[in-house]
C-alpha positions, 0 to 999 in steps of 0.5 A: 360320445360328442356329448360325453367328450369334449376334445374331440376336435374333427368328425367324417360322416356319411351322408348317406347312412340310415337315411338318405340324410343321415348325415345332415341329421347328425350335424344338426344335433351336434350343432342345434341340439348340443350346440357344440360350434367348435366341432369340425365336419367333415361331410364324405359321400360315394356318389359325385351327384350326392353333394350338398348345396352351398345353402345347406353346407351354410346352414348346417356350419359343414366346414368342409366336404369330399367324394371317398374316391378323392379323398386321398393321403395328401388330401386326408393330410391337408383336410385334417391339419386345416381343420386341426388348425381352425380347431385349436384356435377356436378353442383358445377363444373359448376358453378365452371367454369363459375365462374372462367371464370367470373373472367378471364373476369372480370380481363381483363375488369379491366386491360384495366381502368387507372384512379382511380376512373373508375378503383375502379367503375369497380371493383365493377360492376365486384364484382357484376357480378362474384357473383350476388348479384345484390340487395345488396350493394358494396362500395369502400373506400380509407385509408391511415394510419387509423387503430386507427380510421378508421371510418375517411376513406371516401367512394370513389366509391359506388354502389346499396344501398351505392351509395348516401354514396359517398364522407362521411365518412364511418361511416355513414354506421350505420351498427356495424357488417360492421364496425367491419369487416372493422376494423378487415380488416384493423387490420390483413390486410387481407380479412374479410368473415361474414355470410351478409358481405365482406371485401377485403382489398388491401394494399400497401407494404409501410407503412402509403401508401394509402389502398383500402377497398372493402365493400361487402354486400350480399342479401344472405350469400356467398357461400365457392365457392363465397368466392373463387372466390372473393379471386382469383379476388382479387389476379388478380386486386390487382397490379391495385390499387397502379399503 
């Protein structure tokens, strides 16, 4: 079950089960065979004399130890609360690390694309992979000096639910929130993030030059971690739009 369910955060284990050290053997499987350093492990025993040594606690990365008769309601609540907080922090760090690894891999994949359309398509594909919005829609827009009338801009690459809009003007979106965010991105020349809609803006240094906007429609609101990854990703791919 632990191998299949990655969302299990705390395990209470008896030290003695089929054998005197069955609990420790299972801890070893979790930590080393399954390579799961995040799940919090709490050992339980019915005998005070069966407490594991400090070396065993450190070796197997055991988070807590309790004699069953001493684990009353208050102790149980405090133990669960403390270990849940620890698990959340470790899970956030793991997710952030994986996200940055995806950003690096995506940036490397994109750096090998020199054709403009192929580059744009790869950018969209990699954004989808980084933030995992496979059921959402992503599109890319090519813009020139369209601050006064951004609805004239043309959709040059699109994926997901917007794929059929390639080659059409942006106003076919018929989505007031997305259009407002696009207008804000163009007006302020910076990324915009609002709920389910994120807009990445890539401006050329020269005035009245071609600029690029990427619009991301996610199935759930992006987290702060997702937004941070998109910003870092944008910094890594910026130059690719203007080679």
